[in-house]
VEXDO-215326 format. One record per residue (C-alpha): residue in one letter; y, x, z; residue number from 1. Coordinates in steps of 0.25 Angstrom, whole numbers. Example, Ala and Ser with C-alpha at 12.3 -4.5 7.8 and 13.67 -1.06 7.14 Angstrom:
<pts>
<pt rest="A" Y="-18" X="49" Z="31" nr="1"/>
<pt rest="S" Y="-4" X="55" Z="29" nr="2"/>
</pts>
This chain:
<pts>
<pt rest="X" Y="-80" X="32" Z="87" nr="1"/>
<pt rest="X" Y="-73" X="31" Z="100" nr="2"/>
<pt rest="X" Y="-58" X="36" Z="103" nr="3"/>
<pt rest="X" Y="-62" X="49" Z="108" nr="4"/>
<pt rest="X" Y="-71" X="53" Z="96" nr="5"/>
<pt rest="X" Y="-61" X="48" Z="86" nr="6"/>
<pt rest="X" Y="-50" X="56" Z="92" nr="7"/>
<pt rest="X" Y="-58" X="68" Z="93" nr="8"/>
<pt rest="X" Y="-63" X="67" Z="79" nr="9"/>
<pt rest="X" Y="-48" X="66" Z="74" nr="10"/>
<pt rest="X" Y="-44" X="77" Z="83" nr="11"/>
<pt rest="X" Y="-55" X="86" Z="78" nr="12"/>
<pt rest="X" Y="-52" X="84" Z="64" nr="13"/>
<pt rest="X" Y="-37" X="87" Z="66" nr="14"/>
<pt rest="X" Y="-40" X="99" Z="74" nr="15"/>
<pt rest="X" Y="-50" X="104" Z="64" nr="16"/>
<pt rest="X" Y="-40" X="102" Z="52" nr="17"/>
<pt rest="X" Y="-27" X="105" Z="60" nr="18"/>
<pt rest="X" Y="-15" X="107" Z="50" nr="19"/>
<pt rest="X" Y="-21" X="99" Z="39" nr="20"/>
<pt rest="X" Y="-11" X="94" Z="29" nr="21"/>
<pt rest="X" Y="-20" X="82" Z="26" nr="22"/>
<pt rest="X" Y="-20" X="69" Z="34" nr="23"/>
<pt rest="X" Y="-33" X="65" Z="40" nr="24"/>
<pt rest="X" Y="-36" X="50" Z="41" nr="25"/>
<pt rest="X" Y="-46" X="45" Z="51" nr="26"/>
<pt rest="X" Y="-52" X="31" Z="50" nr="27"/>
<pt rest="X" Y="-54" X="25" Z="64" nr="28"/>
<pt rest="X" Y="-60" X="12" Z="59" nr="29"/>
<pt rest="X" Y="-59" X="0" Z="69" nr="30"/>
<pt rest="X" Y="-52" X="6" Z="82" nr="31"/>
<pt rest="X" Y="-45" X="0" Z="94" nr="32"/>
<pt rest="X" Y="-30" X="2" Z="95" nr="33"/>
<pt rest="X" Y="-29" X="11" Z="107" nr="34"/>
<pt rest="X" Y="-40" X="20" Z="102" nr="35"/>
<pt rest="X" Y="-33" X="22" Z="89" nr="36"/>
<pt rest="X" Y="-20" X="24" Z="97" nr="37"/>
<pt rest="X" Y="-26" X="35" Z="105" nr="38"/>
<pt rest="X" Y="-31" X="42" Z="92" nr="39"/>
<pt rest="X" Y="-18" X="41" Z="87" nr="40"/>
<pt rest="X" Y="-12" X="48" Z="99" nr="41"/>
<pt rest="X" Y="-22" X="59" Z="97" nr="42"/>
<pt rest="X" Y="-19" X="61" Z="82" nr="43"/>
<pt rest="X" Y="-4" X="60" Z="84" nr="44"/>
<pt rest="X" Y="-4" X="72" Z="93" nr="45"/>
<pt rest="X" Y="-13" X="80" Z="83" nr="46"/>
<pt rest="X" Y="-4" X="76" Z="71" nr="47"/>
<pt rest="X" Y="9" X="79" Z="79" nr="48"/>
<pt rest="X" Y="4" X="93" Z="82" nr="49"/>
<pt rest="X" Y="1" X="96" Z="68" nr="50"/>
<pt rest="X" Y="-14" X="94" Z="66" nr="51"/>
<pt rest="X" Y="-11" X="85" Z="53" nr="52"/>
<pt rest="X" Y="1" X="79" Z="47" nr="53"/>
<pt rest="X" Y="-5" X="66" Z="50" nr="54"/>
<pt rest="X" Y="-17" X="58" Z="52" nr="55"/>
<pt rest="X" Y="-21" X="44" Z="47" nr="56"/>
<pt rest="X" Y="-29" X="34" Z="56" nr="57"/>
<pt rest="X" Y="-35" X="22" Z="49" nr="58"/>
<pt rest="X" Y="-41" X="11" Z="57" nr="59"/>
<pt rest="X" Y="-42" X="-4" Z="61" nr="60"/>
<pt rest="X" Y="-39" X="-8" Z="75" nr="61"/>
<pt rest="X" Y="-47" X="-18" Z="84" nr="62"/>
<pt rest="X" Y="-38" X="-30" Z="86" nr="63"/>
<pt rest="X" Y="-25" X="-26" Z="93" nr="64"/>
<pt rest="X" Y="-11" X="-30" Z="94" nr="65"/>
<pt rest="X" Y="-1" X="-19" Z="96" nr="66"/>
<pt rest="X" Y="13" X="-20" Z="101" nr="67"/>
<pt rest="X" Y="23" X="-10" Z="95" nr="68"/>
<pt rest="X" Y="32" X="-1" Z="104" nr="69"/>
<pt rest="X" Y="43" X="-12" Z="105" nr="70"/>
<pt rest="X" Y="32" X="-17" Z="115" nr="71"/>
<pt rest="X" Y="36" X="-32" Z="112" nr="72"/>
<pt rest="X" Y="26" X="-43" Z="113" nr="73"/>
<pt rest="X" Y="35" X="-53" Z="107" nr="74"/>
<pt rest="X" Y="27" X="-54" Z="95" nr="75"/>
<pt rest="X" Y="13" X="-55" Z="103" nr="76"/>
<pt rest="X" Y="9" X="-70" Z="101" nr="77"/>
<pt rest="X" Y="-4" X="-70" Z="109" nr="78"/>
<pt rest="X" Y="-7" X="-67" Z="124" nr="79"/>
<pt rest="X" Y="-15" X="-55" Z="128" nr="80"/>
<pt rest="X" Y="-27" X="-64" Z="132" nr="81"/>
<pt rest="X" Y="-27" X="-71" Z="119" nr="82"/>
<pt rest="X" Y="-27" X="-57" Z="112" nr="83"/>
<pt rest="X" Y="-38" X="-53" Z="121" nr="84"/>
<pt rest="X" Y="-46" X="-65" Z="117" nr="85"/>
<pt rest="X" Y="-44" X="-61" Z="102" nr="86"/>
<pt rest="X" Y="-49" X="-46" Z="105" nr="87"/>
<pt rest="X" Y="-35" X="-41" Z="102" nr="88"/>
<pt rest="X" Y="-29" X="-29" Z="110" nr="89"/>
<pt rest="X" Y="-14" X="-29" Z="114" nr="90"/>
<pt rest="X" Y="-9" X="-15" Z="113" nr="91"/>
<pt rest="X" Y="5" X="-9" Z="115" nr="92"/>
<pt rest="X" Y="7" X="2" Z="105" nr="93"/>
<pt rest="X" Y="18" X="13" Z="103" nr="94"/>
<pt rest="X" Y="19" X="10" Z="88" nr="95"/>
<pt rest="X" Y="32" X="4" Z="82" nr="96"/>
<pt rest="X" Y="33" X="-10" Z="78" nr="97"/>
<pt rest="X" Y="30" X="-24" Z="84" nr="98"/>
<pt rest="X" Y="17" X="-30" Z="87" nr="99"/>
<pt rest="X" Y="5" X="-30" Z="78" nr="100"/>
<pt rest="X" Y="-10" X="-32" Z="77" nr="101"/>
<pt rest="X" Y="-21" X="-23" Z="72" nr="102"/>
<pt rest="X" Y="-36" X="-27" Z="70" nr="103"/>
<pt rest="X" Y="-48" X="-25" Z="61" nr="104"/>
<pt rest="X" Y="-45" X="-27" Z="47" nr="105"/>
<pt rest="X" Y="-31" X="-20" Z="48" nr="106"/>
<pt rest="X" Y="-30" X="-6" Z="43" nr="107"/>
<pt rest="X" Y="-22" X="3" Z="53" nr="108"/>
<pt rest="X" Y="-17" X="16" Z="49" nr="109"/>
<pt rest="X" Y="-11" X="26" Z="59" nr="110"/>
<pt rest="X" Y="-5" X="38" Z="51" nr="111"/>
<pt rest="X" Y="-1" X="48" Z="62" nr="112"/>
<pt rest="X" Y="8" X="57" Z="54" nr="113"/>
<pt rest="X" Y="17" X="69" Z="57" nr="114"/>
<pt rest="X" Y="29" X="65" Z="49" nr="115"/>
<pt rest="X" Y="34" X="79" Z="50" nr="116"/>
<pt rest="X" Y="24" X="82" Z="39" nr="117"/>
<pt rest="X" Y="29" X="70" Z="31" nr="118"/>
<pt rest="X" Y="43" X="64" Z="30" nr="119"/>
<pt rest="X" Y="49" X="63" Z="44" nr="120"/>
<pt rest="X" Y="53" X="49" Z="40" nr="121"/>
<pt rest="X" Y="47" X="38" Z="48" nr="122"/>
<pt rest="X" Y="53" X="27" Z="39" nr="123"/>
<pt rest="X" Y="46" X="34" Z="27" nr="124"/>
<pt rest="X" Y="33" X="35" Z="35" nr="125"/>
<pt rest="X" Y="33" X="20" Z="37" nr="126"/>
<pt rest="X" Y="37" X="17" Z="23" nr="127"/>
<pt rest="X" Y="25" X="26" Z="19" nr="128"/>
<pt rest="X" Y="15" X="18" Z="27" nr="129"/>
<pt rest="X" Y="20" X="5" Z="22" nr="130"/>
<pt rest="X" Y="19" X="11" Z="8" nr="131"/>
<pt rest="X" Y="4" X="15" Z="10" nr="132"/>
<pt rest="X" Y="1" X="0" Z="13" nr="133"/>
<pt rest="X" Y="10" X="-5" Z="2" nr="134"/>
<pt rest="X" Y="2" X="4" Z="-8" nr="135"/>
<pt rest="X" Y="-11" X="0" Z="-2" nr="136"/>
<pt rest="X" Y="-8" X="-14" Z="-4" nr="137"/>
<pt rest="X" Y="-5" X="-11" Z="-19" nr="138"/>
<pt rest="X" Y="-20" X="-7" Z="-20" nr="139"/>
<pt rest="X" Y="-23" X="-22" Z="-17" nr="140"/>
<pt rest="X" Y="-12" X="-27" Z="-26" nr="141"/>
<pt rest="X" Y="-4" X="-32" Z="-14" nr="142"/>
<pt rest="X" Y="11" X="-29" Z="-13" nr="143"/>
<pt rest="X" Y="15" X="-24" Z="0" nr="144"/>
<pt rest="X" Y="30" X="-23" Z="4" nr="145"/>
<pt rest="X" Y="39" X="-19" Z="15" nr="146"/>
<pt rest="X" Y="49" X="-28" Z="22" nr="147"/>
<pt rest="X" Y="62" X="-22" Z="26" nr="148"/>
<pt rest="X" Y="64" X="-19" Z="41" nr="149"/>
<pt rest="X" Y="49" X="-21" Z="43" nr="150"/>
<pt rest="X" Y="38" X="-11" Z="44" nr="151"/>
<pt rest="X" Y="25" X="-13" Z="37" nr="152"/>
<pt rest="X" Y="20" X="-19" Z="24" nr="153"/>
<pt rest="X" Y="21" X="-34" Z="19" nr="154"/>
<pt rest="X" Y="14" X="-42" Z="8" nr="155"/>
<pt rest="X" Y="24" X="-53" Z="5" nr="156"/>
<pt rest="X" Y="29" X="-58" Z="18" nr="157"/>
<pt rest="X" Y="16" X="-54" Z="26" nr="158"/>
<pt rest="X" Y="14" X="-41" Z="33" nr="159"/>
<pt rest="X" Y="1" X="-33" Z="30" nr="160"/>
<pt rest="X" Y="4" X="-19" Z="36" nr="161"/>
<pt rest="X" Y="12" X="-15" Z="49" nr="162"/>
<pt rest="X" Y="17" X="-1" Z="53" nr="163"/>
<pt rest="X" Y="20" X="4" Z="67" nr="164"/>
<pt rest="X" Y="22" X="18" Z="71" nr="165"/>
<pt rest="X" Y="25" X="28" Z="82" nr="166"/>
<pt rest="X" Y="31" X="41" Z="79" nr="167"/>
<pt rest="X" Y="33" X="53" Z="88" nr="168"/>
<pt rest="X" Y="38" X="67" Z="83" nr="169"/>
<pt rest="X" Y="36" X="62" Z="69" nr="170"/>
<pt rest="X" Y="21" X="59" Z="71" nr="171"/>
<pt rest="X" Y="17" X="45" Z="68" nr="172"/>
<pt rest="X" Y="7" X="35" Z="75" nr="173"/>
<pt rest="X" Y="2" X="21" Z="72" nr="174"/>
<pt rest="X" Y="4" X="17" Z="58" nr="175"/>
<pt rest="X" Y="1" X="4" Z="50" nr="176"/>
<pt rest="X" Y="-8" X="-8" Z="50" nr="177"/>
<pt rest="X" Y="-13" X="-14" Z="37" nr="178"/>
<pt rest="X" Y="-19" X="-28" Z="37" nr="179"/>
<pt rest="X" Y="-32" X="-28" Z="28" nr="180"/>
<pt rest="X" Y="-42" X="-38" Z="33" nr="181"/>
<pt rest="X" Y="-37" X="-41" Z="47" nr="182"/>
<pt rest="X" Y="-38" X="-54" Z="53" nr="183"/>
<pt rest="X" Y="-23" X="-59" Z="52" nr="184"/>
<pt rest="X" Y="-25" X="-70" Z="63" nr="185"/>
<pt rest="X" Y="-24" X="-58" Z="73" nr="186"/>
<pt rest="X" Y="-9" X="-58" Z="70" nr="187"/>
<pt rest="X" Y="-7" X="-72" Z="75" nr="188"/>
<pt rest="X" Y="-6" X="-65" Z="89" nr="189"/>
<pt rest="X" Y="7" X="-58" Z="86" nr="190"/>
<pt rest="X" Y="19" X="-58" Z="77" nr="191"/>
<pt rest="X" Y="15" X="-45" Z="70" nr="192"/>
<pt rest="X" Y="26" X="-35" Z="69" nr="193"/>
<pt rest="X" Y="35" X="-45" Z="74" nr="194"/>
<pt rest="X" Y="36" X="-51" Z="60" nr="195"/>
<pt rest="X" Y="36" X="-66" Z="61" nr="196"/>
<pt rest="X" Y="38" X="-68" Z="46" nr="197"/>
<pt rest="X" Y="28" X="-58" Z="41" nr="198"/>
<pt rest="X" Y="14" X="-62" Z="45" nr="199"/>
<pt rest="X" Y="2" X="-52" Z="43" nr="200"/>
<pt rest="X" Y="-6" X="-52" Z="31" nr="201"/>
<pt rest="X" Y="-18" X="-43" Z="26" nr="202"/>
<pt rest="X" Y="-25" X="-38" Z="13" nr="203"/>
<pt rest="X" Y="-36" X="-48" Z="16" nr="204"/>
<pt rest="X" Y="-27" X="-60" Z="17" nr="205"/>
<pt rest="X" Y="-19" X="-56" Z="4" nr="206"/>
<pt rest="X" Y="-31" X="-52" Z="-4" nr="207"/>
<pt rest="X" Y="-40" X="-63" Z="2" nr="208"/>
<pt rest="X" Y="-52" X="-54" Z="5" nr="209"/>
<pt rest="X" Y="-56" X="-42" Z="14" nr="210"/>
<pt rest="X" Y="-51" X="-29" Z="10" nr="211"/>
<pt rest="X" Y="-58" X="-16" Z="13" nr="212"/>
<pt rest="X" Y="-51" X="-8" Z="24" nr="213"/>
<pt rest="X" Y="-57" X="5" Z="19" nr="214"/>
<pt rest="X" Y="-51" X="3" Z="5" nr="215"/>
<pt rest="X" Y="-38" X="0" Z="12" nr="216"/>
<pt rest="X" Y="-39" X="13" Z="20" nr="217"/>
<pt rest="X" Y="-42" X="21" Z="7" nr="218"/>
<pt rest="X" Y="-29" X="15" Z="0" nr="219"/>
<pt rest="X" Y="-21" X="18" Z="13" nr="220"/>
<pt rest="X" Y="-25" X="32" Z="13" nr="221"/>
<pt rest="X" Y="-22" X="34" Z="-2" nr="222"/>
<pt rest="X" Y="-8" X="29" Z="0" nr="223"/>
<pt rest="X" Y="-6" X="38" Z="13" nr="224"/>
<pt rest="X" Y="-10" X="50" Z="4" nr="225"/>
<pt rest="X" Y="0" X="46" Z="-7" nr="226"/>
<pt rest="X" Y="12" X="41" Z="1" nr="227"/>
<pt rest="X" Y="11" X="53" Z="11" nr="228"/>
<pt rest="X" Y="7" X="63" Z="1" nr="229"/>
<pt rest="X" Y="-5" X="67" Z="10" nr="230"/>
<pt rest="X" Y="-20" X="70" Z="9" nr="231"/>
<pt rest="X" Y="-28" X="62" Z="18" nr="232"/>
<pt rest="X" Y="-41" X="66" Z="25" nr="233"/>
<pt rest="X" Y="-50" X="54" Z="28" nr="234"/>
<pt rest="X" Y="-58" X="57" Z="40" nr="235"/>
<pt rest="X" Y="-70" X="49" Z="44" nr="236"/>
</pts>
């Protein structure tokens, strides 16, 4: 489904259900970064004007390196021609944080939430997102932890999930990426999140086998419902 059809589908649903107290979740499957960003912008406006307390977008991105709003390329290790040869886009994002990579096999979650309906506390919102990942990892018998001063979730000394947000008028954009079966070699092109001492890992690497992303999505949504005390509508 192309960008315009996806956007119209989401818009039609929110307009039809304006004022719902439930949080709809749309699974966008594999989608390029800029298309997903444009969908986020549309959803952001609808959430900001009260169509829903929030919307969750679940997806995987085509290979892309995104630079955070510090605009620094200091942690980009590969030249643009090299990236192009690997089929990797390079995109300037308006999210917080440093440089990162998104690609197939990585679950990306964009919770576009109006924090006026929740605790107007961005620090707690980030902690809640981290807790969703930590609780999901428990289902796979993996202990996820936080590390002081760094956003995201770690397993031992490795980073398995990253968080980067943009917030305006208490409405959030962007969210987290969670490494499931992603090819970790892609991260050789960057110092992910600027963390030299915390290499990336994945569920596949830890468990030594592929993991169903569909199953992870189900776990993530269950944890969202529990931690944010919301009811989620899964829209296909």
